[in-house]
BAFI-3210 file (N, C-alpha, C; in Angstrom, 3 decimals, decimal comma, padded with zeros to 6 digits):
// residues 170
n [1|2|3|4|5|6|7|8|9|10|11|12|13|14|15|16|17|18|19|20|21|22|23|24|25|26|27|28|29|30|31|32|33|34|35|36|37|38|39|40|41|42|43|44|45|46|47|48|49|50|51|52|53|54|55|56|57|58|59|60|61|62|63|64|65|66|67|68|69|70|71|72|73|74|75|76|77|78|79|80|81|82|83|84|85|86|87|88|89|90|91|92|93|94|95|96|97|98|99|100|101|102|103|104|105|106|107|108|109|110|111|112|113|114|115|116|117|118|119|120|121|122|123|124|125|126|127|128|129|130|131|132|133|134|135|136|137|138|139|140|141|142|143|144|145|146|147|148|149|150|151|152|153|154|155|156|157|158|159|160|161|162|163|164|165|166|167|168|169|170]
n.u [000,844|000,376|001,513|-000,397|-002,891|-002,918|-003,007|-005,496|-007,206|-006,709|-007,701|-010,383|-011,070|-010,793|-012,754|-015,041|-015,068|-015,545|-018,106|-019,546|-019,264|-020,614|-023,224|-023,789|-023,782|-025,908|-027,926|-028,027|-028,888|-031,369|-033,159|-036,131|-036,549|-037,141|-039,698|-038,732|-039,246|-039,245|-037,245|-036,360|-033,816|-031,072|-032,446|-032,771|-033,419|-035,307|-036,826|-036,009|-034,575|-031,354|-028,930|-026,411|-023,148|-022,074|-019,275|-017,203|-014,634|-012,436|-010,345|-008,721|-008,228|-006,943|-004,239|-003,672|-004,532|-003,470|-001,041|002,363|004,253|006,966|007,664|006,722|007,989|008,945|008,990|006,027|004,944|007,083|009,381|012,589|013,647|012,570|013,700|016,026|019,647|020,590|018,583|018,871|020,868|022,356|022,291|024,489|026,562|027,294|029,559|030,211|031,506|031,658|030,282|028,260|027,699|024,828|022,596|019,982|019,818|021,793|023,839|024,824|027,588|027,963|029,564|029,413|030,178|031,233|032,526|031,117|029,704|027,226|024,808|023,146|020,084|017,810|014,961|015,255|014,839|016,418|018,366|017,570|015,455|013,321|014,377|014,716|016,297|016,745|018,051|020,799|023,714|026,646|028,713|027,610|025,027|021,648|019,467|016,244|014,873|012,660|012,019|010,955|010,033|009,942|007,411|005,906|005,915|006,533|009,323|010,926|014,082|017,094|019,628|023,012|025,297|028,618|031,176|034,494|037,151|040,099|043,492|045,360|043,763|042,593]
n.v [-001,169|002,211|005,292|007,318|006,045|004,765|006,956|007,979|005,924|006,109|008,661|008,267|006,346|007,874|009,883|008,301|007,343|009,717|010,399|008,228|008,580|011,012|010,231|008,670|010,557|012,140|010,298|010,072|012,593|012,712|011,441|011,648|014,465|015,214|017,302|020,417|022,687|026,271|028,097|026,099|025,755|024,008|021,674|018,244|016,484|014,542|015,692|015,723|017,435|018,782|018,265|020,114|019,032|019,519|021,062|020,991|022,512|021,124|022,111|020,670|018,205|018,511|020,215|023,777|025,169|027,521|028,006|027,942|025,047|025,036|027,132|026,822|026,636|029,128|032,227|034,024|036,351|037,685|040,195|040,938|043,099|042,979|040,802|039,470|039,726|037,154|035,555|035,711|034,121|030,923|028,147|026,406|028,058|029,499|029,920|028,475|030,069|030,379|029,612|030,863|030,292|030,603|031,450|031,930|030,597|029,149|031,022|031,464|032,230|033,213|033,394|035,086|034,529|036,971|037,970|039,123|039,075|037,372|036,929|034,078|032,812|030,562|029,827|031,771|032,978|031,708|031,344|030,586|028,862|029,018|028,342|027,506|028,167|025,543|024,219|025,011|023,655|022,536|022,328|022,608|023,789|023,245|023,295|023,489|023,059|023,889|022,368|022,521|020,401|019,957|019,028|020,072|018,929|019,213|018,939|018,469|019,187|018,593|020,713|021,059|023,060|022,966|023,491|024,165|022,134|022,926|022,489|021,556|020,509|017,992]
n.w [000,000|-000,664|000,775|000,671|000,492|002,956|004,679|003,981|004,881|007,622|008,203|007,569|009,466|011,835|011,423|011,333|013,959|015,320|014,405|015,357|018,125|018,392|017,805|019,978|022,001|021,231|021,571|024,306|025,055|023,921|025,585|027,583|029,736|033,189|034,579|035,832|038,355|038,624|040,963|042,615|043,632|045,050|045,485|044,631|041,524|042,012|043,940|046,559|049,290|049,110|051,467|052,798|053,810|057,093|058,560|061,328|063,069|065,308|067,654|069,473|068,373|065,935|064,256|064,131|061,113|060,195|061,325|060,834|060,103|060,219|061,865|064,430|066,928|067,476|069,288|069,950|071,112|072,200|071,547|070,097|071,490|074,054|075,304|077,669|077,873|078,473|077,470|074,797|073,918|073,251|075,494|075,636|074,914|077,099|079,854|082,898|085,628|088,361|091,651|094,154|097,470|099,448|102,126|101,397|099,033|096,455|094,170|090,785|088,675|085,387|082,162|079,081|075,547|074,667|076,859|078,964|082,259|084,206|086,813|088,037|089,318|090,924|089,003|087,075|083,740|080,874|077,917|074,428|074,071|075,950|078,521|082,008|085,047|087,119|089,303|091,417|092,121|094,010|092,130|089,629|087,330|086,777|084,098|082,806|079,658|077,028|073,985|070,632|068,062|064,441|063,905|065,879|068,361|071,757|073,757|076,888|077,903|079,746|080,499|081,410|083,070|083,902|086,344|085,416|086,284|088,018|086,909|088,872|090,914|090,531]
ca.u [000,000|001,164|001,287|-001,608|-004,059|-002,867|-003,456|-006,935|-007,874|-006,586|-008,651|-011,719|-011,265|-010,991|-014,044|-016,059|-015,094|-016,173|-019,533|-020,114|-019,331|-021,663|-024,534|-023,989|-024,101|-027,260|-028,855|-028,172|-029,626|-032,733|-034,029|-037,013|-036,127|-038,237|-040,088|-038,106|-039,903|-038,366|-037,135|-036,066|-032,378|-030,703|-033,193|-032,415|-034,465|-036,336|-037,610|-035,442|-033,749|-029,938|-028,442|-024,958|-022,443|-021,602|-017,940|-016,873|-013,220|-012,212|-008,931|-007,961|-007,936|-006,122|-003,400|-004,204|-004,054|-002,852|000,252|003,405|004,900|008,381|007,883|005,910|008,763|009,373|008,198|005,014|004,694|008,314|010,197|014,000|013,954|012,079|014,453|017,256|020,814|020,710|017,570|019,248|022,037|022,163|022,820|025,807|027,553|027,644|030,573|030,013|032,796|031,664|029,029|028,287|026,778|024,092|021,527|018,731|019,932|023,035|023,855|025,863|028,144|028,250|030,197|029,023|031,357|031,821|033,236|030,252|029,320|025,853|024,473|021,950|019,396|016,784|013,745|015,586|014,699|017,726|018,449|016,616|014,357|012,524|014,996|014,532|017,282|015,997|018,832|022,206|024,404|027,988|029,628|026,902|023,720|020,721|018,507|015,207|014,655|011,619|012,394|009,855|010,509|009,256|006,009|005,232|005,997|007,372|010,043|011,673|015,401|017,868|020,959|023,839|026,526|029,494|032,400|035,711|038,044|041,459|044,448|046,020|042,810|041,870]
ca.v [000,000|003,440|006,142|008,115|005,234|004,559|008,199|008,054|004,992|006,652|009,777|007,671|005,716|008,940|010,521|007,335|007,340|010,958|010,295|007,241|009,215|012,021|009,598|008,224|011,734|012,556|009,323|010,375|013,834|012,560|010,861|012,684|015,048|015,469|018,700|021,085|023,953|027,388|028,393|024,887|025,609|023,251|020,425|017,322|016,297|013,698|016,474|015,694|018,602|018,460|018,753|020,247|018,474|020,562|020,777|021,695|022,393|020,837|022,433|019,700|017,022|018,818|021,403|025,007|025,197|028,804|028,088|027,304|023,902|025,326|028,212|026,599|026,811|030,503|033,029|034,804|037,653|038,337|040,800|040,909|044,179|042,652|039,683|039,793|039,199|035,704|034,872|035,842|033,284|029,492|027,752|025,785|029,103|030,076|029,225|028,625|030,468|030,323|029,419|031,523|029,636|031,597|030,859|032,059|029,770|029,371|031,861|031,037|033,274|032,708|034,347|034,933|034,519|038,309|038,307|039,715|038,163|037,484|036,100|033,246|032,337|029,570|030,406|032,768|032,561|031,706|030,613|030,890|027,895|029,125|027,605|028,001|027,623|024,709|023,984|025,415|022,767|022,989|022,373|022,671|024,434|022,435|024,156|022,783|023,806|023,360|022,381|022,135|019,868|020,479|018,607|020,784|018,195|019,907|018,071|019,184|018,586|019,103|021,187|021,203|023,853|022,486|024,247|023,518|021,850|023,435|021,420|021,025|019,984|016,819]
ca.w [000,000|-000,654|001,949|000,500|000,839|004,409|005,277|003,742|005,793|008,973|008,320|007,565|010,762|012,819|011,171|011,744|015,422|015,765|014,114|016,263|019,446|018,321|017,869|021,355|022,781|020,893|022,137|025,718|025,190|023,438|026,602|028,138|031,002|034,111|034,709|036,955|038,629|038,942|042,387|043,381|043,779|046,227|045,539|043,565|040,531|042,590|044,866|047,898|049,603|049,268|052,751|052,737|054,959|057,992|059,070|062,556|063,407|066,723|067,791|070,247|067,583|064,760|064,391|063,553|059,731|059,883|061,983|060,033|060,719|060,385|062,814|065,631|068,145|067,670|070,218|069,244|071,720|072,620|070,510|070,449|072,423|075,383|075,850|078,386|077,157|078,688|076,658|073,382|073,676|073,483|076,797|075,501|074,700|078,388|080,630|084,333|086,194|089,810|092,373|095,454|098,399|100,215|102,939|100,631|097,833|095,722|092,970|089,853|087,825|084,042|081,257|077,676|074,677|074,519|078,083|079,987|083,325|084,710|087,967|087,869|090,502|090,585|088,442|086,059|082,338|080,234|076,660|073,350|074,049|077,178|079,614|083,370|085,976|088,051|090,518|091,429|093,049|094,366|090,987|088,341|087,241|085,989|083,399|082,034|078,426|076,138|072,570|069,754|066,786|063,256|063,947|066,947|069,615|072,726|074,684|077,916|078,074|080,863|080,131|082,605|082,994|084,960|086,624|084,947|087,397|087,791|086,585|090,057|091,899|090,022]
c.u [000,889|000,722|-000,015|-002,849|-004,097|-003,380|-004,963|-007,710|-007,837|-007,573|-010,076|-012,049|-011,557|-012,359|-015,170|-016,195|-015,789|-017,680|-020,223|-020,268|-020,443|-023,041|-024,822|-024,387|-025,531|-028,284|-029,075|-029,014|-031,097|-033,668|-034,905|-036,513|-037,364|-038,492|-039,458|-038,775|-038,873|-038,369|-036,855|-034,561|-032,084|-031,473|-032,735|-033,610|-035,605|-037,157|-037,085|-034,562|-032,307|-029,444|-026,925|-024,325|-021,900|-020,249|-017,685|-015,409|-013,080|-010,724|-008,122|-007,524|-006,989|-005,310|-004,084|-003,673|-003,346|-001,498|001,261|004,022|006,359|008,643|007,100|006,679|009,178|008,451|007,222|004,914|005,964|009,018|011,638|014,343|013,567|012,862|015,683|018,440|020,987|019,674|017,885|020,390|021,694|022,846|024,235|026,920|028,011|028,712|030,324|031,377|032,808|030,292|029,212|027,239|026,147|022,985|020,190|018,722|021,202|022,810|024,997|026,314|028,506|028,865|029,769|030,278|032,004|032,477|032,385|029,827|027,914|025,680|023,176|021,384|018,318|015,528|013,995|015,414|016,041|017,655|017,347|015,385|013,582|013,081|014,753|015,610|016,510|016,736|020,241|022,877|025,818|028,904|028,928|025,566|022,861|019,644|017,540|014,856|013,601|012,111|011,214|010,435|009,638|007,780|005,233|005,226|006,972|008,002|010,810|012,992|016,125|019,261|021,743|025,073|027,392|030,696|033,581|036,640|039,431|042,401|045,040|045,078|042,076|041,998]
c.v [001,231|004,320|006,937|007,311|004,935|005,796|008,350|007,137|005,523|007,796|009,243|007,016|006,768|009,598|009,593|007,283|008,575|010,899|009,318|007,840|010,263|011,409|009,084|009,405|012,162|011,574|009,612|011,624|013,646|011,906|011,969|013,157|015,280|016,969|019,288|022,431|025,032|027,625|027,166|024,682|024,864|021,950|019,536|017,157|015,466|014,451|016,454|016,917|018,134|019,088|018,881|019,665|019,611|020,144|021,625|021,443|022,198|021,022|021,404|018,500|017,288|020,069|022,587|025,123|026,501|028,995|027,309|026,141|024,199|026,360|028,030|026,874|028,235|031,225|033,875|036,215|038,398|038,950|040,778|041,961|043,819|041,517|040,181|039,259|037,689|034,915|034,953|034,912|031,820|029,106|027,182|026,813|029,751|029,241|029,517|028,923|030,424|030,111|030,029|030,846|030,699|030,887|030,902|031,176|030,133|030,284|031,358|032,223|032,644|033,826|034,029|034,935|035,899|038,800|038,933|038,664|038,438|036,548|035,358|032,891|031,354|030,300|031,429|032,185|032,727|030,915|030,964|029,992|027,863|028,272|028,297|027,351|026,859|024,516|024,528|024,597|023,297|023,153|022,449|023,380|023,582|023,358|023,266|023,657|023,110|023,472|021,863|021,611|020,376|020,090|019,252|020,064|018,906|018,877|018,943|018,456|019,273|019,455|021,413|022,025|023,416|023,399|023,467|023,320|022,368|022,264|020,790|020,333|018,723|015,675]
c.w [000,000|000,510|001,837|000,873|002,347|005,142|005,123|004,674|007,239|009,195|008,356|008,900|011,832|012,646|011,604|013,259|015,961|015,542|015,052|017,664|019,467|018,396|019,278|022,232|022,490|021,443|023,611|025,922|024,823|024,457|027,198|029,502|031,864|034,181|035,971|037,134|038,925|040,444|043,232|043,506|045,073|046,370|044,399|042,629|041,109|043,622|046,288|048,100|049,798|050,567|052,667|053,991|055,800|058,558|060,299|062,865|064,912|066,981|068,570|069,429|066,419|065,020|063,736|062,131|059,359|060,559|061,153|060,790|061,024|061,467|064,102|066,909|068,408|068,639|069,415|069,793|072,104|071,420|070,992|071,491|073,852|076,033|076,597|077,590|077,329|077,889|075,169|072,999|073,950|074,793|076,681|075,246|076,006|079,076|082,105|084,961|087,719|090,395|093,757|096,330|099,277|100,986|102,199|099,384|097,085|094,520|092,090|089,017|086,484|083,202|079,828|076,809|074,502|075,811|079,169|081,001|083,816|085,892|087,688|089,224|090,036|090,106|087,343|084,654|081,650|078,933|075,680|073,360|075,358|078,313|080,948|084,239|087,046|089,375|090,330|092,523|093,307|093,152|089,630|088,485|086,319|085,432|082,633|080,843|077,573|074,709|071,758|068,450|065,642|063,214|065,084|068,277|070,549|073,654|075,665|078,098|079,221|080,365|081,415|082,269|084,170|085,112|086,053|086,148|087,049|087,621|087,839|091,025|091,427|090,908]
res [m|d|r|l|s|q|l|g|r|l|i|g|f|c|v|g|g|i|l|l|a|g|s|m|v|s|a|q|i|s|e|p|m|e|h|i|e|l|g|t|e|g|k|s|i|q|g|e|q|a|v|p|e|e|y|t|y|i|p|g|e|r|r|d|p|f|v|s|l|l|r|r|g|e|r|k|n|d|s|e|d|e|l|t|p|l|q|r|i|e|i|h|e|l|q|l|v|g|i|v|k|d|a|d|g|n|k|a|l|v|q|t|p|d|g|r|g|y|a|l|r|v|g|l|s|i|g|k|n|d|g|i|v|e|r|i|l|e|d|k|v|v|i|k|e|k|k|t|d|i|l|g|q|i|t|v|s|e|e|i|l|e|l|k|k|e|e|g|n|r]
***
């Protein structure tokens, strides 16, 4: 067969398919339709009222869809200006340089990487992750810190700052 006759058969096949599909469509349209009254919006053809499904958001069961998953652990109400210098720094960046024993409770002295010193007492807010000084012992400070993962799960971890022992006193 030559190419021209093959092309003719292909075109004939396509046209026949189109005509056949058109007759099927016209057969579907030619069925009698039921009488629909004006002003019956929201009702089905059989006369039953269509009831829309009602959705209620229950916050305890699902996360807030407007809160970013990536930014859940960030502070919402605190601005950088309202934070103390100890709340702007990571706990592991602090160096414990001394502990002062007192009848009212021990105090700890820490130093930031820039050389500034600060006094810690129990209950003081510290660190970028809402840490709280929980205990000040003879040689260390125990800090409880809240950390939020990317899924919004909050875990409480314990960070410890220890006094460096001098070389001669080991």
